[in-house]
Each structure stands twice: as structure tokens, then as C-alpha cells.
A tleap script that builds the chain and sets N, CA, C and O, in Angstrom:
source leaprc.protein.ff14SB
mol = sequence {
  NMET GLN SER ASP GLU HIE LEU TYR ASP LEU
  THR VAL VAL GLY GLY GLY PRO VAL GLY MET
  PHE ALA ALA MET TYR ALA GLY MET ARG ASN
  LEU ASP THR GLN LEU ILE GLU SER LEU PRO
  GLU LEU GLY GLY GLN VAL GLU ALA LEU TYR
  PRO GLU LYS THR ILE HIE ASP ILE ALA GLY
  PHE VAL SER GLY LYS GLY SER GLU LEU ILE
  ALA ASN LEU LYS GLN GLN LEU ALA GLU VAL
  GLN ASP GLN VAL SER ILE HIE LEU SER GLU
  GLU VAL ILE GLY LEU GLU LYS GLN ALA MET
  GLY ARG LEU CPHE
}
set mol.1.N position { 110.100 115.542 125.686 }
set mol.1.CA position { 109.663 114.160 125.784 }
set mol.1.C position { 110.783 113.059 126.290 }
set mol.1.O position { 111.868 112.885 125.735 }
set mol.2.N position { 110.293 112.330 127.486 }
set mol.2.CA position { 111.810 111.174 127.881 }
set mol.2.C position { 112.083 109.807 126.944 }
set mol.2.O position { 111.375 108.845 126.649 }
set mol.3.N position { 113.027 110.076 126.725 }
set mol.3.CA position { 114.035 108.794 125.728 }
set mol.3.C position { 113.187 107.560 126.035 }
set mol.3.O position { 113.761 107.237 127.075 }
set mol.4.N position { 112.508 106.906 125.923 }
set mol.4.CA position { 112.587 105.577 126.133 }
set mol.4.C position { 112.163 104.123 124.853 }
set mol.4.O position { 112.054 104.095 123.627 }
set mol.5.N position { 112.046 103.204 125.825 }
set mol.5.CA position { 112.045 102.729 124.479 }
set mol.5.C position { 111.036 101.573 124.170 }
set mol.5.O position { 111.171 100.485 123.611 }
set mol.6.N position { 109.888 102.270 124.788 }
set mol.6.CA position { 108.294 101.672 124.279 }
set mol.6.C position { 107.760 102.242 122.760 }
set mol.6.O position { 107.470 103.353 122.316 }
set mol.7.N position { 107.790 101.011 122.278 }
set mol.7.CA position { 107.605 101.361 120.426 }
set mol.7.C position { 105.360 101.254 121.092 }
set mol.7.O position { 104.623 100.396 121.580 }
set mol.8.N position { 105.290 102.147 120.820 }
set mol.8.CA position { 103.068 102.422 120.314 }
set mol.8.C position { 103.414 101.756 118.974 }
set mol.8.O position { 104.442 101.709 118.299 }
set mol.9.N position { 101.813 101.114 118.799 }
set mol.9.CA position { 101.722 100.999 117.758 }
set mol.9.C position { 101.681 102.646 116.909 }
set mol.9.O position { 102.592 103.012 116.167 }
set mol.10.N position { 100.722 103.295 117.141 }
set mol.10.CA position { 100.144 104.699 116.062 }
set mol.10.C position { 100.976 105.673 117.111 }
set mol.10.O position { 101.113 105.322 118.283 }
set mol.11.N position { 101.650 107.203 116.503 }
set mol.11.CA position { 102.231 108.249 117.506 }
set mol.11.C position { 101.205 109.324 116.534 }
set mol.11.O position { 101.375 109.134 115.330 }
set mol.12.N position { 100.235 110.352 116.853 }
set mol.12.CA position { 99.159 110.870 116.556 }
set mol.12.C position { 100.739 111.691 116.775 }
set mol.12.O position { 101.719 111.251 117.377 }
set mol.13.N position { 100.564 113.233 115.950 }
set mol.13.CA position { 101.263 114.465 116.140 }
set mol.13.C position { 100.275 115.212 115.977 }
set mol.13.O position { 99.637 115.151 114.925 }
set mol.14.N position { 99.958 116.022 116.915 }
set mol.14.CA position { 98.838 116.928 117.114 }
set mol.14.C position { 97.407 117.384 117.753 }
set mol.14.O position { 96.562 117.268 116.866 }
set mol.15.N position { 96.936 117.766 118.725 }
set mol.15.CA position { 95.858 117.660 120.246 }
set mol.15.C position { 95.206 118.441 119.653 }
set mol.15.O position { 94.321 118.661 120.479 }
set mol.16.N position { 94.919 119.210 118.568 }
set mol.16.CA position { 94.031 119.486 117.935 }
set mol.16.C position { 92.881 118.824 118.014 }
set mol.16.O position { 92.843 117.947 118.877 }
set mol.17.N position { 91.363 119.089 116.973 }
set mol.17.CA position { 90.439 118.104 116.979 }
set mol.17.C position { 90.828 116.845 116.161 }
set mol.17.O position { 90.917 115.819 116.835 }
set mol.18.N position { 91.047 116.746 114.983 }
set mol.18.CA position { 91.386 115.746 114.471 }
set mol.18.C position { 92.038 115.007 115.266 }
set mol.18.O position { 91.500 113.971 115.656 }
set mol.19.N position { 93.690 115.434 115.820 }
set mol.19.CA position { 94.389 114.861 116.339 }
set mol.19.C position { 93.832 113.728 117.861 }
set mol.19.O position { 94.277 112.619 118.157 }
set mol.20.N position { 93.106 114.270 118.328 }
set mol.20.CA position { 92.505 113.583 119.439 }
set mol.20.C position { 91.242 113.133 118.858 }
set mol.20.O position { 90.570 112.632 119.760 }
set mol.21.N position { 90.647 113.097 117.766 }
set mol.21.CA position { 89.755 112.446 117.527 }
set mol.21.C position { 90.883 110.827 116.849 }
set mol.21.O position { 90.472 109.668 116.907 }
set mol.22.N position { 92.035 111.174 116.372 }
set mol.22.CA position { 92.351 109.993 115.975 }
set mol.22.C position { 92.851 109.283 117.415 }
set mol.22.O position { 92.766 108.062 117.549 }
set mol.23.N position { 93.294 110.005 118.309 }
set mol.23.CA position { 94.191 109.553 119.402 }
set mol.23.C position { 92.728 108.435 119.285 }
set mol.23.O position { 92.805 107.359 118.693 }
set mol.24.N position { 91.416 108.937 119.972 }
set mol.24.CA position { 90.835 108.504 120.277 }
set mol.24.C position { 90.445 106.828 119.899 }
set mol.24.O position { 90.579 105.780 120.530 }
set mol.25.N position { 89.903 107.163 118.556 }
set mol.25.CA position { 89.766 105.688 117.695 }
set mol.25.C position { 90.379 105.052 117.386 }
set mol.25.O position { 90.007 104.010 116.848 }
set mol.26.N position { 91.990 105.453 117.628 }
set mol.26.CA position { 92.628 104.131 117.870 }
set mol.26.C position { 92.459 103.301 118.735 }
set mol.26.O position { 92.310 102.079 118.719 }
set mol.27.N position { 92.503 104.306 119.759 }
set mol.27.CA position { 92.587 103.541 121.359 }
set mol.27.C position { 91.474 102.804 121.339 }
set mol.27.O position { 91.624 101.633 121.687 }
set mol.28.N position { 89.975 103.283 120.909 }
set mol.28.CA position { 89.053 102.294 120.666 }
set mol.28.C position { 89.164 100.765 120.225 }
set mol.28.O position { 88.642 99.778 120.743 }
set mol.29.N position { 90.094 100.874 118.985 }
set mol.29.CA position { 90.715 99.737 118.258 }
set mol.29.C position { 91.557 98.896 119.241 }
set mol.29.O position { 92.000 97.811 118.865 }
set mol.30.N position { 91.798 99.365 120.508 }
set mol.30.CA position { 93.231 99.098 120.930 }
set mol.30.C position { 94.563 98.574 120.392 }
set mol.30.O position { 95.198 97.524 120.299 }
set mol.31.N position { 94.674 100.384 119.967 }
set mol.31.CA position { 96.117 100.679 119.525 }
set mol.31.C position { 97.010 100.937 120.436 }
set mol.31.O position { 96.549 101.935 120.991 }
set mol.32.N position { 98.152 100.632 121.026 }
set mol.32.CA position { 98.605 101.517 122.379 }
set mol.32.C position { 99.472 102.518 121.764 }
set mol.32.O position { 100.642 102.332 121.431 }
set mol.33.N position { 98.502 104.071 121.589 }
set mol.33.CA position { 99.325 105.185 121.204 }
set mol.33.C position { 99.303 106.099 121.887 }
set mol.33.O position { 98.734 106.093 122.979 }
set mol.34.N position { 99.986 107.203 121.350 }
set mol.34.CA position { 100.786 107.938 122.036 }
set mol.34.C position { 100.403 109.762 121.040 }
set mol.34.O position { 100.808 110.034 119.910 }
set mol.35.N position { 99.696 110.515 121.793 }
set mol.35.CA position { 99.634 111.398 121.012 }
set mol.35.C position { 100.048 112.499 121.728 }
set mol.35.O position { 99.746 112.722 122.900 }
set mol.36.N position { 101.151 113.598 120.605 }
set mol.36.CA position { 102.060 114.717 121.428 }
set mol.36.C position { 101.782 115.753 120.974 }
set mol.36.O position { 101.555 115.930 119.777 }
set mol.37.N position { 101.745 116.734 121.957 }
set mol.37.CA position { 101.050 117.923 121.427 }
set mol.37.C position { 102.029 119.075 121.697 }
set mol.37.O position { 102.997 118.911 122.439 }
set mol.38.N position { 101.791 120.147 121.139 }
set mol.38.CA position { 103.235 121.169 121.411 }
set mol.38.C position { 102.301 122.015 122.659 }
set mol.38.O position { 102.869 122.115 123.747 }
set mol.39.N position { 101.727 122.263 122.607 }
set mol.39.CA position { 101.165 123.359 123.268 }
set mol.39.C position { 100.360 122.533 124.464 }
set mol.39.O position { 99.894 121.411 124.263 }
set mol.40.N position { 100.219 123.464 126.158 }
set mol.40.CA position { 100.413 122.935 127.289 }
set mol.40.C position { 99.163 122.002 127.607 }
set mol.40.O position { 99.139 121.236 128.570 }
set mol.41.N position { 97.779 122.203 126.380 }
set mol.41.CA position { 96.724 121.905 126.621 }
set mol.41.C position { 95.864 121.540 125.379 }
set mol.41.O position { 95.497 122.375 124.552 }
set mol.42.N position { 95.554 120.096 125.323 }
set mol.42.CA position { 94.936 119.778 123.827 }
set mol.42.C position { 93.659 120.430 123.969 }
set mol.42.O position { 93.076 120.789 124.991 }
set mol.43.N position { 93.209 120.549 122.303 }
set mol.43.CA position { 92.522 121.484 121.914 }
set mol.43.C position { 92.879 122.232 120.664 }
set mol.43.O position { 92.039 122.869 120.029 }
set mol.44.N position { 94.385 122.128 120.258 }
set mol.44.CA position { 94.744 123.071 119.102 }
set mol.44.C position { 94.324 124.455 119.295 }
set mol.44.O position { 94.047 125.067 120.326 }
set mol.45.N position { 94.346 124.944 117.609 }
set mol.45.CA position { 93.487 126.459 117.949 }
set mol.45.C position { 92.499 126.441 117.985 }
set mol.45.O position { 92.014 127.518 117.637 }
set mol.46.N position { 91.540 125.435 118.352 }
set mol.46.CA position { 90.703 125.691 118.720 }
set mol.46.C position { 90.017 126.328 120.310 }
set mol.46.O position { 89.061 127.068 120.543 }
set mol.47.N position { 90.809 125.781 121.012 }
set mol.47.CA position { 90.695 125.720 121.809 }
set mol.47.C position { 91.369 127.025 122.808 }
set mol.47.O position { 90.922 127.671 123.756 }
set mol.48.N position { 93.037 127.029 121.843 }
set mol.48.CA position { 93.499 128.699 122.617 }
set mol.48.C position { 93.165 129.311 121.409 }
set mol.48.O position { 94.344 129.424 121.073 }
set mol.49.N position { 92.634 129.744 120.582 }
set mol.49.CA position { 92.275 131.334 120.170 }
set mol.49.C position { 90.637 131.119 119.679 }
set mol.49.O position { 90.199 132.263 119.568 }
set mol.50.N position { 89.678 130.254 119.379 }
set mol.50.CA position { 88.619 130.055 119.543 }
set mol.50.C position { 87.702 129.543 120.213 }
set mol.50.O position { 86.792 128.988 119.596 }
set mol.51.N position { 87.680 129.583 121.702 }
set mol.51.CA position { 87.282 128.863 122.083 }
set mol.51.C position { 85.452 129.168 122.344 }
set mol.51.O position { 84.541 128.516 122.854 }
set mol.52.N position { 85.534 130.129 121.869 }
set mol.52.CA position { 83.857 130.975 122.212 }
set mol.52.C position { 83.222 130.923 120.747 }
set mol.52.O position { 82.120 131.444 120.579 }
set mol.53.N position { 83.712 130.470 119.963 }
set mol.53.CA position { 83.223 131.012 117.979 }
set mol.53.C position { 82.320 129.690 118.641 }
set mol.53.O position { 82.307 129.042 119.688 }
set mol.54.N position { 81.772 129.716 117.672 }
set mol.54.CA position { 80.639 128.717 117.498 }
set mol.54.C position { 80.817 128.219 115.894 }
set mol.54.O position { 81.131 128.921 114.933 }
set mol.55.N position { 80.466 126.556 115.925 }
set mol.55.CA position { 81.660 126.116 115.183 }
set mol.55.C position { 80.190 125.289 114.392 }
set mol.55.O position { 79.440 124.669 115.146 }
set mol.56.N position { 79.957 125.323 113.300 }
set mol.56.CA position { 79.336 124.660 112.058 }
set mol.56.C position { 79.483 123.509 111.333 }
set mol.56.O position { 78.485 122.885 110.971 }
set mol.57.N position { 80.580 123.145 111.076 }
set mol.57.CA position { 81.035 122.823 110.196 }
set mol.57.C position { 81.941 121.145 110.602 }
set mol.57.O position { 82.816 120.534 109.987 }
set mol.58.N position { 81.309 120.893 111.740 }
set mol.58.CA position { 81.653 119.232 112.292 }
set mol.58.C position { 80.896 118.194 111.750 }
set mol.58.O position { 79.699 118.428 111.915 }
set mol.59.N position { 81.099 117.173 111.188 }
set mol.59.CA position { 79.958 116.095 111.131 }
set mol.59.C position { 79.461 115.353 112.688 }
set mol.59.O position { 80.199 115.035 113.620 }
set mol.60.N position { 78.073 115.224 112.594 }
set mol.60.CA position { 77.787 115.296 113.443 }
set mol.60.C position { 77.312 115.876 114.809 }
set mol.60.O position { 76.685 115.401 115.756 }
set mol.61.N position { 78.079 117.581 114.421 }
set mol.61.CA position { 78.092 118.133 115.783 }
set mol.61.C position { 77.297 119.516 115.015 }
set mol.61.O position { 77.874 120.416 114.404 }
set mol.62.N position { 75.662 119.367 115.271 }
set mol.62.CA position { 74.845 120.919 114.818 }
set mol.62.C position { 75.689 121.571 114.930 }
set mol.62.O position { 76.474 121.641 113.985 }
set mol.63.N position { 75.940 122.386 116.179 }
set mol.63.CA position { 76.503 124.028 116.261 }
set mol.63.C position { 76.610 123.905 117.656 }
set mol.63.O position { 76.080 123.218 118.529 }
set mol.64.N position { 77.691 125.026 117.574 }
set mol.64.CA position { 77.987 124.655 119.345 }
set mol.64.C position { 79.762 125.893 119.593 }
set mol.64.O position { 80.518 126.198 118.671 }
set mol.65.N position { 79.866 126.174 120.574 }
set mol.65.CA position { 81.055 126.661 121.076 }
set mol.65.C position { 82.287 125.409 120.554 }
set mol.65.O position { 82.140 124.189 120.483 }
set mol.66.N position { 83.395 126.183 120.267 }
set mol.66.CA position { 85.152 125.337 120.102 }
set mol.66.C position { 85.286 124.533 121.606 }
set mol.66.O position { 86.015 123.546 121.700 }
set mol.67.N position { 84.565 125.018 122.689 }
set mol.67.CA position { 85.251 124.846 124.002 }
set mol.67.C position { 84.329 123.601 124.183 }
set mol.67.O position { 84.714 122.626 124.829 }
set mol.68.N position { 83.067 123.662 123.579 }
set mol.68.CA position { 82.221 122.114 124.016 }
set mol.68.C position { 83.144 121.460 123.159 }
set mol.68.O position { 84.039 120.862 123.755 }
set mol.69.N position { 83.169 121.401 121.621 }
set mol.69.CA position { 83.551 120.427 121.294 }
set mol.69.C position { 85.272 119.983 121.716 }
set mol.69.O position { 85.895 119.056 121.198 }
set mol.70.N position { 85.499 120.395 122.183 }
set mol.70.CA position { 87.173 119.978 122.938 }
set mol.70.C position { 87.099 119.235 124.531 }
set mol.70.O position { 87.820 118.377 125.040 }
set mol.71.N position { 85.503 120.211 125.223 }
set mol.71.CA position { 85.485 118.950 126.037 }
set mol.71.C position { 84.268 117.821 125.623 }
set mol.71.O position { 83.863 116.997 126.443 }
set mol.72.N position { 84.003 117.867 124.908 }
set mol.72.CA position { 83.494 116.646 124.212 }
set mol.72.C position { 84.794 115.352 124.154 }
set mol.72.O position { 84.783 114.218 124.634 }
set mol.73.N position { 85.836 116.065 123.375 }
set mol.73.CA position { 86.390 115.273 122.745 }
set mol.73.C position { 87.330 114.566 123.817 }
set mol.73.O position { 87.485 113.345 123.828 }
set mol.74.N position { 87.941 115.424 124.710 }
set mol.74.CA position { 88.435 115.021 126.258 }
set mol.74.C position { 87.778 114.056 126.964 }
set mol.74.O position { 88.331 113.214 127.672 }
set mol.75.N position { 86.084 114.217 126.699 }
set mol.75.CA position { 85.638 113.255 127.120 }
set mol.75.C position { 85.941 111.869 127.172 }
set mol.75.O position { 86.193 111.106 128.105 }
set mol.76.N position { 85.803 111.645 125.189 }
set mol.76.CA position { 85.443 110.358 124.823 }
set mol.76.C position { 87.157 110.230 124.788 }
set mol.76.O position { 87.296 109.007 124.790 }
set mol.77.N position { 88.441 110.780 124.759 }
set mol.77.CA position { 89.817 110.386 124.963 }
set mol.77.C position { 90.062 109.511 126.629 }
set mol.77.O position { 90.975 108.735 126.912 }
set mol.78.N position { 89.190 109.856 127.302 }
set mol.78.CA position { 89.243 109.769 128.950 }
set mol.78.C position { 88.185 108.160 128.954 }
set mol.78.O position { 87.887 107.754 130.077 }
set mol.79.N position { 87.804 107.545 128.048 }
set mol.79.CA position { 87.524 106.566 128.103 }
set mol.79.C position { 88.407 105.419 127.364 }
set mol.79.O position { 88.025 104.258 127.218 }
set mol.80.N position { 89.576 105.906 126.950 }
set mol.80.CA position { 90.633 105.093 126.601 }
set mol.80.C position { 91.546 104.963 126.708 }
set mol.80.O position { 92.412 104.477 125.982 }
set mol.81.N position { 91.546 105.643 128.259 }
set mol.81.CA position { 93.086 106.368 128.752 }
set mol.81.C position { 94.262 105.460 128.737 }
set mol.81.O position { 95.434 105.792 128.564 }
set mol.82.N position { 93.800 104.293 128.937 }
set mol.82.CA position { 94.170 103.077 129.425 }
set mol.82.C position { 95.340 102.885 128.075 }
set mol.82.O position { 96.502 102.518 128.245 }
set mol.83.N position { 94.749 103.211 126.792 }
set mol.83.CA position { 95.344 102.760 125.270 }
set mol.83.C position { 96.102 103.958 124.491 }
set mol.83.O position { 96.875 103.856 123.537 }
set mol.84.N position { 95.677 105.090 125.145 }
set mol.84.CA position { 96.226 106.137 124.644 }
set mol.84.C position { 97.335 107.006 126.254 }
set mol.84.O position { 97.191 106.882 127.470 }
set mol.85.N position { 98.110 107.627 125.615 }
set mol.85.CA position { 99.765 107.989 126.543 }
set mol.85.C position { 99.303 109.595 125.759 }
set mol.85.O position { 98.836 109.676 124.623 }
set mol.86.N position { 99.548 110.676 126.603 }
set mol.86.CA position { 98.950 112.078 125.993 }
set mol.86.C position { 100.533 112.791 126.566 }
set mol.86.O position { 100.672 112.703 127.786 }
set mol.87.N position { 101.456 113.328 125.963 }
set mol.87.CA position { 102.061 114.237 125.841 }
set mol.87.C position { 102.078 115.921 125.650 }
set mol.87.O position { 102.572 116.521 124.696 }
set mol.88.N position { 101.660 116.285 126.373 }
set mol.88.CA position { 102.015 117.919 126.487 }
set mol.88.C position { 102.482 118.969 126.482 }
set mol.88.O position { 102.106 119.276 127.613 }
set mol.89.N position { 103.235 120.184 126.003 }
set mol.89.CA position { 104.462 121.022 126.228 }
set mol.89.C position { 105.906 119.954 125.227 }
set mol.89.O position { 107.116 120.004 125.451 }
set mol.90.N position { 105.163 119.077 124.138 }
set mol.90.CA position { 106.150 118.225 124.127 }
set mol.90.C position { 106.138 118.875 122.368 }
set mol.90.O position { 105.043 119.278 121.977 }
set mol.91.N position { 107.404 118.960 121.319 }
set mol.91.CA position { 107.387 118.960 120.039 }
set mol.91.C position { 108.512 118.342 119.252 }
set mol.91.O position { 109.726 118.528 119.322 }
set mol.92.N position { 107.488 117.234 118.171 }
set mol.92.CA position { 108.517 116.733 117.133 }
set mol.92.C position { 109.333 117.506 116.533 }
set mol.92.O position { 108.839 118.507 116.013 }
set mol.93.N position { 110.237 117.375 116.463 }
set mol.93.CA position { 111.184 118.415 115.752 }
set mol.93.C position { 111.763 117.164 114.446 }
set mol.93.O position { 112.196 117.841 113.512 }
set mol.94.N position { 111.857 116.092 114.210 }
set mol.94.CA position { 112.354 114.956 113.165 }
set mol.94.C position { 111.954 113.699 113.565 }
set mol.94.O position { 111.764 113.233 114.689 }
set mol.95.N position { 111.836 113.130 112.231 }
set mol.95.CA position { 111.695 111.612 112.057 }
set mol.95.C position { 113.048 111.109 111.044 }
set mol.95.O position { 113.423 111.660 110.008 }
set mol.96.N position { 113.765 109.608 111.860 }
set mol.96.CA position { 113.968 109.000 111.204 }
set mol.96.C position { 114.031 107.667 111.546 }
set mol.96.O position { 114.306 107.053 112.576 }
set mol.97.N position { 113.496 107.181 109.684 }
set mol.97.CA position { 113.783 106.063 109.723 }
set mol.97.C position { 114.435 104.778 110.681 }
set mol.97.O position { 115.408 105.209 111.299 }
set mol.98.N position { 114.270 103.878 110.862 }
set mol.98.CA position { 114.638 102.649 111.877 }
set mol.98.C position { 114.803 101.716 110.957 }
set mol.98.O position { 114.263 101.866 109.861 }
set mol.99.N position { 115.590 100.567 111.237 }
set mol.99.CA position { 115.318 99.222 110.771 }
set mol.99.C position { 113.561 98.888 110.749 }
set mol.99.O position { 112.838 99.792 111.168 }
set mol.100.N position { 113.095 97.968 110.401 }
set mol.100.CA position { 112.025 97.009 110.302 }
set mol.100.C position { 110.848 98.585 109.446 }
set mol.100.O position { 109.628 98.656 109.298 }
set mol.101.N position { 111.757 99.389 109.151 }
set mol.101.CA position { 110.632 100.381 108.876 }
set mol.101.C position { 110.009 101.535 110.142 }
set mol.101.O position { 109.073 102.218 109.726 }
set mol.102.N position { 110.322 101.737 111.231 }
set mol.102.CA position { 109.512 102.125 112.650 }
set mol.102.C position { 110.348 103.337 111.971 }
set mol.102.O position { 111.298 103.086 111.229 }
set mol.103.N position { 109.870 104.912 112.317 }
set mol.103.CA position { 109.979 105.700 112.407 }
set mol.103.C position { 110.777 106.382 113.893 }
set mol.103.O position { 109.990 106.102 114.797 }
set mol.104.N position { 111.544 106.866 114.282 }
set mol.104.CA position { 111.374 107.408 115.239 }
set mol.104.C position { 112.387 109.377 115.524 }
set mol.104.O position { 112.225 110.009 116.567 }
savepdb mol mol.pdb
quit
């Protein structure tokens, strides 16, 4: 990721289903958010390893394929694209506490 001085309200580490939902929810609340994912695409293990597996344990999602869940989450993220910056193929290797409690 390029080093810039932009300070986000929230950084979500991990672009699996939970990270995607967290970023979308933050965007809905008008938080300037970045989502960092080490893989070249969103979806985490669900997309990378189990896209055809039927999922039964997601609230509000009766059952369906993993790829359907990820497609729906991508669609939700698209609705807040002005609030969420997505960084793919980027790894977080550490955090450093700065002045005023900020982490970098």
C-alpha cells in the first residue's frame, strides 16, 4: 500500500465476509473507511476455498453457495463505494501507536 498521509476513521483488516460487512456498515454510517485484504480479491476463505459449499449458518441468509454470499456482500459494498477504499493484495505487517492514540 502506498504511504500517504490520509487518516481514515476506520481500518478493517481482512476482506472475508465479516470484514466486508464491517466495512459496508461503517460506510453506511458515513465513516471514511479502508478495507485491507492480503488476497487479490475479496471474499476470504469462502471465496478462495469454498465458493460452491452451501452455507447454512449466516443470519438472514437461509442457505446458499459461498459465492452467492460474497457476490451479495460485494453488491452491498458497491453502495458505499464513496466511503470505503479497498486495498487488495496488501498485507498488514504491524501496528505502531502514534500521538493521540492513532495506530499506524
